[in-house]
N, CA, C and O atoms as a GROMACS GRO file, in nm:
protein
  256
    1MET      N    1  10.327  12.159   8.428
    1MET     CA    2  10.446  12.066   8.439
    1MET      C    3  10.556  12.209   8.465
    1MET      O    4  10.556  12.304   8.386
    2ALA      N    5  10.640  12.203   8.580
    2ALA     CA    6  10.698  12.301   8.581
    2ALA      C    7  10.879  12.244   8.536
    2ALA      O    8  10.924  12.143   8.590
    3ALA      N    9  10.953  12.316   8.445
    3ALA     CA   10  11.061  12.232   8.457
    3ALA      C   11  11.150  12.290   8.563
    3ALA      O   12  11.128  12.392   8.628
    4SER      N   13  11.262  12.202   8.572
    4SER     CA   14  11.389  12.248   8.672
    4SER      C   15  11.427  12.369   8.676
    4SER      O   16  11.400  12.412   8.564
    5PRO      N   17  11.463  12.434   8.723
    5PRO     CA   18  11.548  12.522   8.741
    5PRO      C   19  11.698  12.519   8.709
    5PRO      O   20  11.761  12.615   8.665
    6CYS      N   21  11.746  12.403   8.734
    6CYS     CA   22  11.858  12.408   8.688
    6CYS      C   23  11.957  12.456   8.577
    6CYS      O   24  11.938  12.430   8.458
    7ILE      N   25  12.049  12.518   8.617
    7ILE     CA   26  12.152  12.569   8.513
    7ILE      C   27  12.292  12.509   8.477
    7ILE      O   28  12.371  12.554   8.394
    8ASN      N   29  12.308  12.381   8.569
    8ASN     CA   30  12.396  12.255   8.559
    8ASN      C   31  12.522  12.402   8.606
    8ASN      O   32  12.596  12.457   8.524
    9LEU      N   33  12.515  12.425   8.717
    9LEU     CA   34  12.631  12.514   8.758
    9LEU      C   35  12.578  12.411   8.964
    9LEU      O   36  12.495  12.446   9.048
   10CYS      N   37  12.638  12.337   8.963
   10CYS     CA   38  12.557  12.238   9.080
   10CYS      C   39  12.687  12.256   9.175
   10CYS      O   40  12.788  12.189   9.150
   11GLN      N   41  12.685  12.326   9.260
   11GLN     CA   42  12.760  12.374   9.363
   11GLN      C   43  12.699  12.416   9.516
   11GLN      O   44  12.662  12.533   9.521
   12MET      N   45  12.682  12.338   9.641
   12MET     CA   46  12.599  12.387   9.762
   12MET      C   47  12.710  12.452   9.803
   12MET      O   48  12.830  12.425   9.805
   13ASP      N   49  12.616  12.582   9.849
   13ASP     CA   50  12.685  12.673   9.944
   13ASP      C   51  12.679  12.682  10.101
   13ASP      O   52  12.583  12.719  10.168
   14PRO      N   53  12.821  12.635  10.154
   14PRO     CA   54  12.778  12.567  10.292
   14PRO      C   55  12.704  12.690  10.362
   14PRO      O   56  12.598  12.670  10.421
   15ALA      N   57  12.763  12.820  10.357
   15ALA     CA   58  12.698  12.925  10.422
   15ALA      C   59  12.518  12.931  10.407
   15ALA      O   60  12.460  13.026  10.461
   16ASN      N   61  12.446  12.835  10.339
   16ASN     CA   62  12.318  12.886  10.336
   16ASN      C   63  12.265  12.758  10.308
   16ASN      O   64  12.142  12.755  10.302
   17ASP      N   65  12.342  12.625  10.282
   17ASP     CA   66  12.280  12.549  10.240
   17ASP      C   67  12.216  12.546  10.025
   17ASP      O   68  12.206  12.448   9.951
   18LEU      N   69  12.196  12.651  10.004
   18LEU     CA   70  12.168  12.607   9.865
   18LEU      C   71  12.247  12.652   9.761
   18LEU      O   72  12.315  12.754   9.751
   19CYS      N   73  12.216  12.508   9.643
   19CYS     CA   74  12.317  12.524   9.540
   19CYS      C   75  12.318  12.657   9.454
   19CYS      O   76  12.216  12.717   9.419
   20ARG      N   77  12.466  12.700   9.422
   20ARG     CA   78  12.499  12.846   9.369
   20ARG      C   79  12.450  12.871   9.189
   20ARG      O   80  12.484  12.971   9.126
   21GLY      N   81  12.364  12.754   9.128
   21GLY     CA   82  12.334  12.799   9.056
   21GLY      C   83  12.212  12.813   9.033
   21GLY      O   84  12.179  12.894   8.946
   22CYS      N   85  12.125  12.749   9.095
   22CYS     CA   86  11.961  12.719   9.104
   22CYS      C   87  11.894  12.805   9.232
   22CYS      O   88  11.788  12.869   9.227
   23PHE      N   89  11.974  12.790   9.338
   23PHE     CA   90  11.903  12.841   9.509
   23PHE      C   91  11.842  12.744   9.511
   23PHE      O   92  11.738  12.774   9.571
   24ARG      N   93  11.838  12.631   9.479
   24ARG     CA   94  11.721  12.564   9.550
   24ARG      C   95  11.851  12.471   9.685
   24ARG      O   96  11.972  12.478   9.705
   25THR      N   97  11.741  12.398   9.744
   25THR     CA   98  11.846  12.294   9.881
   25THR      C   99  11.812  12.205   9.784
   25THR      O  100  11.743  12.188   9.683
   26LEU      N  101  11.934  12.132   9.898
   26LEU     CA  102  11.966  11.985   9.823
   26LEU      C  103  11.825  11.909   9.858
   26LEU      O  104  11.796  11.846   9.756
   27ASP      N  105  11.751  11.894   9.930
   27ASP     CA  106  11.637  11.817   9.948
   27ASP      C  107  11.565  11.869   9.841
   27ASP      O  108  11.530  11.786   9.757
   28GLU      N  109  11.534  11.983   9.823
   28GLU     CA  110  11.465  11.987   9.673
   28GLU      C  111  11.491  11.955   9.572
   28GLU      O  112  11.399  11.905   9.508
   29ILE      N  113  11.655  11.966   9.492
   29ILE     CA  114  11.683  11.950   9.446
   29ILE      C  115  11.659  11.806   9.437
   29ILE      O  116  11.610  11.770   9.330
   30ALA      N  117  11.684  11.711   9.531
   30ALA     CA  118  11.683  11.547   9.520
   30ALA      C  119  11.536  11.498   9.496
   30ALA      O  120  11.504  11.402   9.426
   31ARG      N  121  11.446  11.584   9.570
   31ARG     CA  122  11.272  11.552   9.580
   31ARG      C  123  11.214  11.611   9.384
   31ARG      O  124  11.106  11.570   9.342
   32TRP      N  125  11.271  11.668   9.329
   32TRP     CA  126  11.225  11.734   9.223
   32TRP      C  127  11.148  11.657   9.130
   32TRP      O  128  11.047  11.707   9.080
   33SER      N  129  11.175  11.567   9.106
   33SER     CA  130  11.082  11.473   9.000
   33SER      C  131  10.999  11.400   9.020
   33SER      O  132  10.939  11.329   8.940
   34THR      N  133  10.981  11.415   9.196
   34THR     CA  134  10.853  11.337   9.189
   34THR      C  135  10.762  11.442   9.327
   34THR      O  136  10.682  11.397   9.409
   35LEU      N  137  10.809  11.589   9.314
   35LEU     CA  138  10.739  11.693   9.359
   35LEU      C  139  10.582  11.710   9.309
   35LEU      O  140  10.575  11.710   9.186
   36PRO      N  141  10.477  11.721   9.362
   36PRO     CA  142  10.352  11.747   9.309
   36PRO      C  143  10.369  11.844   9.247
   36PRO      O  144  10.436  11.920   9.317
   37ALA      N  145  10.339  11.906   9.116
   37ALA     CA  146  10.356  12.108   9.030
   37ALA      C  147  10.252  12.192   9.168
   37ALA      O  148  10.226  12.308   9.138
   38ALA      N  149  10.222  12.169   9.239
   38ALA     CA  150  10.218  12.334   9.352
   38ALA      C  151  10.331  12.335   9.418
   38ALA      O  152  10.367  12.446   9.457
   39ALA      N  153  10.403  12.240   9.445
   39ALA     CA  154  10.518  12.221   9.521
   39ALA      C  155  10.656  12.287   9.434
   39ALA      O  156  10.742  12.366   9.474
   40LYS      N  157  10.642  12.219   9.298
   40LYS     CA  158  10.743  12.292   9.272
   40LYS      C  159  10.723  12.436   9.202
   40LYS      O  160  10.816  12.497   9.148
   41THR      N  161  10.592  12.481   9.208
   41THR     CA  162  10.559  12.662   9.140
   41THR      C  163  10.592  12.708   9.246
   41THR      O  164  10.654  12.809   9.214
   42ALA      N  165  10.594  12.700   9.394
   42ALA     CA  166  10.624  12.687   9.512
   42ALA      C  167  10.770  12.762   9.524
   42ALA      O  168  10.821  12.872   9.545
   43ILE      N  169  10.802  12.624   9.497
   43ILE     CA  170  10.983  12.678   9.518
   43ILE      C  171  11.010  12.786   9.400
   43ILE      O  172  11.081  12.885   9.420
   44LEU      N  173  10.946  12.758   9.274
   44LEU     CA  174  11.022  12.845   9.224
   44LEU      C  175  10.977  13.007   9.222
   44LEU      O  176  11.035  13.103   9.171
   45ALA      N  177  10.864  12.999   9.287
   45ALA     CA  178  10.826  13.156   9.322
   45ALA      C  179  10.980  13.186   9.452
   45ALA      O  180  11.033  13.297   9.462
   46GLU      N  181  11.008  13.110   9.504
   46GLU     CA  182  11.070  13.166   9.647
   46GLU      C  183  11.231  13.200   9.572
   46GLU      O  184  11.306  13.279   9.630
   47LEU      N  185  11.264  13.147   9.469
   47LEU     CA  186  11.396  13.116   9.395
   47LEU      C  187  11.452  13.302   9.375
   47LEU      O  188  11.568  13.333   9.401
   48PRO      N  189  11.358  13.397   9.332
   48PRO     CA  190  11.444  13.519   9.294
   48PRO      C  191  11.436  13.609   9.437
   48PRO      O  192  11.489  13.720   9.439
   49ALA      N  193  11.382  13.566   9.529
   49ALA     CA  194  11.395  13.622   9.646
   49ALA      C  195  11.545  13.558   9.724
   49ALA      O  196  11.634  13.635   9.761
   50ARG      N  197  11.553  13.414   9.740
   50ARG     CA  198  11.655  13.388   9.733
   50ARG      C  199  11.806  13.414   9.697
   50ARG      O  200  11.907  13.430   9.766
   51GLN      N  201  11.776  13.411   9.522
   51GLN     CA  202  11.909  13.509   9.484
   51GLN      C  203  11.892  13.646   9.535
   51GLN      O  204  12.015  13.652   9.547
   52THR      N  205  11.862  13.735   9.567
   52THR     CA  206  11.830  13.823   9.586
   52THR      C  207  11.945  13.834   9.707
   52THR      O  208  12.059  13.882   9.704
   53ALA      N  209  11.877  13.776   9.804
   53ALA     CA  210  11.953  13.753   9.943
   53ALA      C  211  12.083  13.726   9.914
   53ALA      O  212  12.166  13.791   9.979
   54GLU      N  213  12.125  13.647   9.831
   54GLU     CA  214  12.265  13.623   9.795
   54GLU      C  215  12.336  13.690   9.750
   54GLU      O  216  12.455  13.682   9.781
   55MET      N  217  12.299  13.766   9.676
   55MET     CA  218  12.420  13.899   9.638
   55MET      C  219  12.401  14.014   9.711
   55MET      O  220  12.463  14.117   9.685
   56HIS      N  221  12.312  14.006   9.808
   56HIS     CA  222  12.332  14.121   9.902
   56HIS      C  223  12.369  14.077  10.043
   56HIS      O  224  12.367  14.154  10.140
   57ARG      N  225  12.418  13.889  10.052
   57ARG     CA  226  12.494  13.904  10.151
   57ARG      C  227  12.644  13.926  10.175
   57ARG      O  228  12.723  13.861  10.106
   58PRO      N  229  12.676  13.984  10.238
   58PRO     CA  230  12.791  14.050  10.280
   58PRO      C  231  12.887  13.850  10.276
   58PRO      O  232  12.841  13.740  10.302
   59PRO      N  233  13.042  13.900  10.226
   59PRO     CA  234  13.094  13.812  10.202
   59PRO      C  235  13.177  13.768  10.290
   59PRO      O  236  13.230  13.856  10.358
   60GLN      N  237  13.216  13.628  10.320
   60GLN     CA  238  13.257  13.546  10.444
   60GLN      C  239  13.378  13.601  10.476
   60GLN      O  240  13.448  13.642  10.383
   61GLU      N  241  13.418  13.609  10.591
   61GLU     CA  242  13.595  13.617  10.685
   61GLU      C  243  13.648  13.522  10.581
   61GLU      O  244  13.568  13.452  10.520
   62SER      N  245  13.737  13.518  10.564
   62SER     CA  246  13.855  13.380  10.534
   62SER      C  247  13.931  13.348  10.700
   62SER      O  248  13.994  13.432  10.765
   63ASN      N  249  13.910  13.236  10.731
   63ASN     CA  250  14.010  13.229  10.873
   63ASN      C  251  14.175  13.212  10.797
   63ASN      O  252  14.206  13.149  10.696
   64PRO      N  253  14.236  13.271  10.862
   64PRO     CA  254  14.355  13.200  10.835
   64PRO      C  255  14.436  13.071  10.923
   64PRO      O  256  14.540  13.023  10.881
   0.00000   0.00000   0.00000
């Protein structure tokens, strides 16, 4: 059974619709407890790339 990647830093980023703590989508978070193990493993495999992409995303410009 795949453990949840949640680190209790639950904030959705409106720029990419990912949680800033675990890098899952809201749908993935909501369905986590009912997903089959293979689906959880697939999501977990994607998280490092999502985190890397977030780290290399240019900062958003603020609108005055």
